[in-house]
C-alpha positions in Angstrom: 0.0 0.0 0.0 2.9 2.4 0.8 4.4 1.6 -2.5 1.2 2.4 -4.3 1.0 5.8 -2.5 4.6 6.6 -3.5 3.9 5.6 -7.1 0.8 7.9 -7.1 2.8 10.7 -5.7 5.5 10.3 -8.3 2.9 10.2 -11.1 1.3 13.4 -9.8 4.7 15.1 -9.7 5.6 14.0 -13.2 2.2 15.0 -14.5 2.5 18.4 -12.9 6.0 18.9 -14.5 4.7 17.9 -17.9 1.8 20.4 -17.7 4.1 23.2 -16.7 6.5 22.4 -19.5 3.7 22.3 -22.0 2.4 25.7 -20.8 5.7 27.3 -21.5 6.6 25.2 -24.5 8.6 26.7 -27.4 6.9 26.3 -30.7 9.3 25.4 -33.5 8.2 26.4 -37.0 9.8 26.1 -40.5 9.0 29.1 -42.6 9.6 30.5 -46.1 9.9 34.2 -46.7 9.9 35.7 -50.2 10.5 39.4 -50.9 10.6 41.7 -53.9 12.1 45.2 -53.6 12.4 48.1 -56.0 14.8 51.0 -55.5 14.6 54.1 -57.5 17.3 56.8 -57.2 15.8 60.3 -57.3 19.2 62.0 -56.9 22.7 61.4 -55.6 21.5 61.5 -52.0 17.8 60.5 -52.2 16.1 57.3 -53.3 12.6 55.8 -53.1 11.8 52.2 -52.5 8.8 49.8 -52.6 8.8 46.3 -51.2 6.4 43.4 -51.0 6.6 40.1 -49.2 4.8 36.8 -48.6 5.7 34.7 -45.6 4.7 31.0 -45.4 4.4 29.6 -41.9 3.1 26.5 -40.1 6.0 24.4 -41.6 5.5 26.2 -45.0 1.9 25.0 -45.3 0.0 28.3 -45.4 0.4 32.0 -45.7 1.1 33.6 -42.4 1.9 37.2 -43.4 1.9 39.5 -46.4 2.9 43.1 -46.6 3.5 46.1 -48.8 6.0 48.8 -47.8 7.0 52.2 -49.3 9.6 54.6 -48.1 12.5 57.0 -48.8 16.2 56.9 -48.0 18.5 59.9 -47.7 22.3 59.9 -47.5 23.8 62.2 -44.9 27.3 61.6 -46.2 29.6 58.8 -47.2 28.8 56.7 -44.1 25.5 57.8 -42.7 22.0 57.3 -44.0 18.5 58.1 -42.6 15.3 56.5 -43.9 11.6 56.2 -43.2 8.8 54.0 -44.4 5.2 52.9 -44.1 4.1 49.3 -44.1 0.7 47.8 -44.4 0.5 44.1 -43.6 -1.9 41.3 -42.8 -0.9 38.7 -40.2 -2.6 35.5 -39.4 -3.7 35.2 -35.8 -3.3 31.7 -34.5 -5.9 31.7 -31.8 -8.9 32.6 -34.0 -7.3 31.9 -37.4 -8.0 35.2 -39.0 -5.9 38.0 -40.7 -5.2 41.1 -38.6 -4.7 44.4 -40.4 -1.6 46.3 -39.3 -0.1 49.7 -40.0 3.6 50.4 -39.2 5.7 53.5 -39.4 9.5 53.4 -39.0 12.5 55.7 -39.0 16.1 54.3 -39.4 19.5 55.6 -38.8 22.3 53.6 -40.5 26.1 53.6 -40.5 28.0 52.0 -43.3 31.7 51.5 -43.7 33.9 49.5 -46.0 37.1 47.8 -44.8 39.0 46.3 -47.7 36.8 43.3 -48.8 34.4 43.7 -45.9 31.4 45.9 -45.5 30.0 46.8 -42.0 26.5 48.1 -41.5 25.0 49.2 -38.2 21.3 50.2 -38.1 19.0 51.4 -35.3 15.2 51.6 -36.0 12.2 53.0 -34.1 8.8 51.6 -35.0 5.2 52.6 -34.2 2.5 50.1 -35.0 -1.3 50.0 -35.0 -3.2 46.7 -35.2 -6.9 46.4 -36.2 -7.6 50.1 -36.0 -11.4 49.6 -36.4 -11.6 47.0 -33.6 -12.4 47.7 -29.9 -8.7 48.2 -29.2 -8.3 50.9 -31.9 -5.8 53.8 -31.5 -3.5 51.9 -29.1 -0.1 52.0 -30.8 2.9 49.9 -29.8 6.5 51.0 -30.1 9.6 49.0 -30.7 13.3 49.6 -30.9 15.4 47.4 -33.2 19.2 47.2 -33.5 21.0 45.3 -36.3 24.6 44.6 -37.3 25.6 43.1 -40.6 29.0 42.1 -42.0 29.3 41.4 -45.8 32.3 40.0 -47.6 33.1 40.5 -51.3 34.0 37.0 -52.3 33.8 37.9 -56.0 32.3 40.9 -57.9 29.0 39.1 -58.0 28.9 37.0 -54.8 28.8 38.6 -51.4 28.1 36.4 -48.4 26.9 38.1 -45.2 26.2 37.5 -41.5 23.7 39.6 -39.4 22.1 39.7 -36.0 19.2 41.8 -34.8 17.6 42.5 -31.4 14.1 43.8 -30.6 13.1 45.8 -27.5 9.6 47.1 -26.6 9.1 50.8 -25.8 5.4 50.7 -24.9 4.9 48.0 -22.3 5.9 47.2 -18.7 9.0 45.5 -20.0 10.9 48.5 -21.3 14.1 47.6 -23.0 13.7 43.9 -22.3 14.7 41.7 -25.2 11.6 40.2 -26.8 13.0 38.9 -30.1 16.3 38.1 -31.8 17.3 37.2 -35.3 20.5 35.5 -36.5 21.0 35.3 -40.3 23.5 33.9 -42.8 23.2 34.3 -46.5 24.6 35.6 -49.7 23.9 38.3 -52.3 24.3 37.4 -56.0 24.5 40.3 -58.4 22.8 39.2 -61.7 23.7 42.5 -63.5 23.9 46.2 -62.9 20.2 46.6 -61.9 19.2 43.2 -60.5 20.3 41.0 -57.7 19.2 38.1 -55.5 19.6 37.3 -51.8 19.3 33.8 -50.4 19.5 33.4 -46.6 18.8 31.3 -43.6 17.5 33.0 -40.5 16.7 31.8 -36.9 14.2 33.9 -35.1 13.7 33.5 -31.3 10.9 35.1 -29.2 11.1 35.8 -25.5 8.7 36.8 -22.6 5.6 35.7 -24.6 3.0 33.0 -24.1 4.1 30.0 -26.2 7.1 31.8 -27.9 8.1 30.8 -31.3 11.4 29.6 -32.6 11.2 30.2 -36.4 13.7 28.6 -38.8 13.4 30.6 -42.0 14.6 30.0 -45.5 14.4 33.3 -47.5 14.8 34.6 -51.0 14.8 38.3 -52.0 14.8 39.8 -55.5 16.1 43.4 -55.6 15.8 45.7 -58.6 17.6 49.1 -58.6 17.3 51.8 -61.2 
């Protein structure tokens, strides 16, 4: 009888641990991101861009997000650049399986420097975002601060592999400046000709301090046209 009671106690402890692990489980997802971007140079210092993307989630079985973004970039000198953009995107909500309408504004400050065959880029970005403006939670923006570093190597005139990492911090919640997302990326740029290029990359995205945070393993391809 004593053994049975001990066994029951052990099973209860194991069951409780499994429940707690399940409640805080990481969700692993394989994704495919595809992007198309057009750059148009208005002058030596000013350019306009338009970008569109589809992202396939749930182990690349359905569309999870799509967006359209427009913006401008202005060179402050040889090494500094400021830019701003507006993005409209629709994102699938897992809980109710519907697409949420989102509006995002961002302003960036970037530093670029070449060292022999290497190119270093540092970028800081501030974002303001509205989700489902016409819902009951309308007019409640969220703010984020993102910081990214990228190193690119000129292997040949056409092939430039790169590494990058990026960190996300909230600016509009109780967890100010607490890391909520990170991205680690490896890829390569291939210059097709003077105006066209491709980027192929693999990205790992981790989320923190969220209910059922995601670990996303992303294969991505970007087409870039500059004129």
